[in-house]
N, C-alpha and C positions, 0 to 999 in steps of 0.2 A: 590205794591210790586210784584216781580216775584214769581211764586210758587217754593218751594224747593225740589229737588230730594234728598231724605234722604240716597239714595245709593252713592250719589256723594262725592268725596273727600270733607272732611271738612278742612277749614284752618283758622287760626287766625293769622292776622297781627297786630303786635303791632308797631304803628305808622300809616302808611296807607294813609297819606295825604301829604307826603313829596315828594321832587323831584324825588327819586327813587320808593319809596313805592307806590305811586299813580298809576303809570302805571302797577305796578305788580297786584295791587288789580284789575283793570280794566280787565287785561287779564285773571286773575283767574275766575272772573265772566263769561267773554266771553267763557272761556273753560268749563263752567258748573260746576264749584266748588261751594260749600256752603261756602260763605265768611263772616267773622265777622272781625271787626276792633275795636282794643282797644287803646283809647288814652284818653287824658284829656278833649277832645271836641273841641280843638282849631285847626280848619282846616287851614293848611298853604297855604299862597298865594291864597286864594279863591278856592282851589281844593275842589271839592264836591264828596262824596261817590257815586258810581253808585247805580242804582236801585237794590234792592235785597240783599244789604249788610247790615248786623246787625251791629248796632253801640253799643259799649260797652263803657261806661264811667269808667275809673280807672287811676291810677298813678302807672306806672310800676316801679317807684323809691320807692314807698311806699309799704312794703310787705303786710301790713294789707289791704291797698285798693286793691292791686292786688289779694290777697287771696279771698276777699269778692266779687270782681267783676267777678271771674271765678269759684265761688263755684258750685259744682255739674256739672262742664262742662268738656268735653274733645274734642279734635280735632285730626284729622289725621296728621296735621302739624301745627306748630306754627312758623312763621317768625317774629324775632325780630329786628326791625331796630333802637331801642333806647336803646341799651347796650353799654357801652363805657369802662368799666374797671372791674377788678376782682370782686368788691363787686356786681356789676350789674349781672355778670355772676354766681356767687354763688348763688344769689337770684333765678336766672332763673332755676339753677339746682334743688334747692329746691322745688320751687312753680311750675314751669311750666313742669319740667321733668315728674312728674306723671300724667300730663294732655294730653300726646301727644305721638305719635309713632314716630315723627320726629321733631327736634328742629333746626331750621335754624338760625345760627347766623350770622348776617351781619357785617363783619369785614371791612378791607380795604387793598387795594393793595398798601397803603403807608407803610405797614409794611415791604416790602421787603427792603433789606439792600441798603442804598444810600452812595456813587454812586454805581450803579450795575456794577459788574465786567465783566458779560457775558450776551449777549442778544441772542435771545429774552428771556424775563423772564418766567420761568415755575413755577408751584407749588412748586418745590423743591428749588427754588432759596432761599438763606440764608435770614432769617428774623431777622433783627435788624434795628433799626433807631435811632441813637445817637442824631439826630437833631430835631426830632418833637414828643413832648409830646403825641400828639393825637394818633400817630402811637404805641408808647411804652403802653398806655393805651389799645389799641385794641389787642396787643400781650399778655398783661397779662390776658385779657379776653380769648383769645384763649387758653391760658395755662390751665385755669379752664376747659375748654371744653374737651381738650385731657385728662386731669387727670380724669374727671368724666366718660369719654368714656373707658378709660383704667382699671378704678377700678370696675365700675359697669355697663357698657354697656350703659351709657347715650346716648340716640340716636341722637347725634348731626351731623349736616353737616355744614361746615364753608363755607362762600361766601365772596369773597373779590372783591367789585367793584373798579374800577379805576376812573378816572375823568368822572363822569355820570351827564348829564345834561338832561333838558326837555325844552318845549317851554317856560316856565315861569322862567326858571333859566339858564342864559348864562354861558358857562364854561370859565369864566374871572376873573383874580384877581381884584376884584371891581364890578363885576355883571353888572348891567344895568348902573352904572355911568360911565363905560368904554365905553359903546356904545354911551351914551350921548356925552362924550367928542369926540368920532370920528365923530359922526353926526355934531357937531358944529365947527369942525375944530381945538379943542384944542390938544395940544401934549399928547400923551399917553405914559406913562413909560412901558417898556417892559423889563424883567429881563434878565440879562446876554447879550449876542450878539444877541439874538433872534432866534438862530439856533438849540437849543436843541430838540429833537424829542419828542412829548406828544401824548398820544392816547386818543382819544375823544370817548364816547359812549352814544348815545341816550337812555334815560330811557326805551322807548318803545322796543329797541333791547335787552337791559339787561334783561327785563321782560320775554323774550321768554326763556332765559337761566334759570333763577330763578324758574319760574313756571314749567318748564319742569322738574326740579329736585324733585317737591313736590310729595310725595308718593312713590319714588323711593327707594327701600329697598337697592339697591347698592350704593345709595348716603351716607348711614349711616357711619360715621367715615371718611369721605372723605373731602377734602378742594379743592375748586375751585375759581380761579379767573374768573370773567365774565367781559370781556371788549370787545370793537370793535377791528378791525384790521385797523381802520381809524387813521393814523398817520400824524401829521402836525408839522412843526416848529411854535414856538410862533409868529414869524413875519407873517407867512401864516396865522394863526388864526385871527390876527387883520386886516391883509390887506383884507382877503376874506369879513370880516364884512364890511369894508369901500367899497369895490367895491359893495356890494349889496346895499349900501346906496347911491351910486353914488359920493362919495367924496374921495379925496386923504387921505391916512393914514399918519399921522404925528407921527412916532414913535421915541421914545427916549430910547436908550438902558442904562439901569440903572444896575450897578453891583448888582448882587443878595445880597451880603454882606452889601451893603448900606441900603437895606430896614428895617432891624431891628434897624439901628442906627437912620434913620429918622422917622420911625413909629414903635417904640418898641412894642406898645400895639395893633397894628392892627393885627387881625387874620391871614391875608394873609402873613404877613412878615415871620413868622416861617414856614407856608406852603411852601412858596418859597424856602427858604434856605433848609428845611428838605425834599422837594419831588419835587415841580414843576421845580426847576432849573436843575434837573437831567433828562437825557433822559429815557424813559420808553416805551418800545415795547414789548408786550405780545405774548406768544405762547398760542393759545386758543384750542389746539387740544383736551385737556382733556374734557373740557365743550362740545364740538362738538361730542365727542365720546358718552358722556351720553345723550345729547339732540341733535340729528342730525338737528332738525329745527333751532337750534341757527345758527345766521349769523348777518351780517352787512346789514341792509335795509336802515337805514338813515344815510348816510354820511354827514359830518358837512356842506359841501357846499350845500347840498339840505336843510339841517335842519336850516340854517341861514334864509332862506325865512319865515319858520314857526316862528322863534324867532322874526323876525320883524314883522310878522303880529300880534303876539301876544302883542307886544309893542304898536302897534297902536291901538289894540282893548282894552287894559288895561292901559291907560296912568297913571291912579292913582297908579298903582303896579309897574310901570316899570320907573318912574321919576328917575332923578339923586339924590343920597343922599348927602346932603351938607357935612356931616363928611367925607364920602368916597372921595368926591371931592377934599376937602381940603387935605387929605393925598396925593392923586395922584399929586396934584399941588405942595405939598412940595417935592416929589420925584423928579418931573421935575425941580424944582429950585435948589434942592441940586445937581443935576447931572450937571446942567449949571455952578453952583458956583464952584464946585469941577474941572471942566474942564477948567474954566477960571484960577484958581490958578495953575493948572499943566502947563497951557500954558505959564502963566507968569514966571515960574521958571524953566521950562524945558530948557535944553541946545539948543541952536539954530539947532544942527543936528538933535535932536530928533523931533523938531518942523517941520523940513523939511520933 
């Protein structure tokens, strides 16, 4: 174990082993902070905690468990990656508020109204999402944060990540199964016509922004999105992976509205209709003002090599998921079937 500097900033991460939070924990340790992580002890995707991190076992969704786990403790900052709705947020205000000088709520950039009527997206872009239940839940939690801040000075900071990935979690609708299909030459469904603009952010870059906000009193009461400036079309995303694999990309453009029809229970179907099918380009000037070190170090074309290296080193964690593969195959089949029907019934002039 590393020796602890009692004068260093103390931070508690709730979560800590997920796609985004693991990079934030690592950077906090590297920055000299005293870091603790609270979760149920299930480390996601084999991510381990760095040396020197204190592990606290507790269930953030159970108020008695959370209270018992943190009894007698206090932290300069608490960062919660595991809060999704009003009830979670209200519990955080009650239990975690008295324990910290800064509570960082991890929301989502999916809360911005879709389709976006003006780009780039800023923190003042209207927030509403009638298509995505996840975004609506995050907004309800944000409302609790704002109310508590206005009523009694609850020391909240709201952070909205956009599509953030790391080496163990590719930014694709279908994850490693999509990469497996590309590698073996199978057709891959891409929503819409593949030309909508999408912003990708590696978790290590996101961490620079997040960690830079910790302990900053000027961040209290503020909202930030933390995204990269790395903007791609979805065709470019899939083609870049195929190029890195040394194979052609066999892309099939499936109307976004077809996803919930063919795969109504698939998580990505709702996300595609409510978020990913719309272009999303962000103005990051606010986070850059507060954290001058923040910027894009890992663009996607560079990060692909790391993703594929991770795939080679961890075959047991990056294999195709049969259930997801079946969904993707159904989407491809449905597209071809609908096209055949259209071509059979369309007037000759349209076919020409």
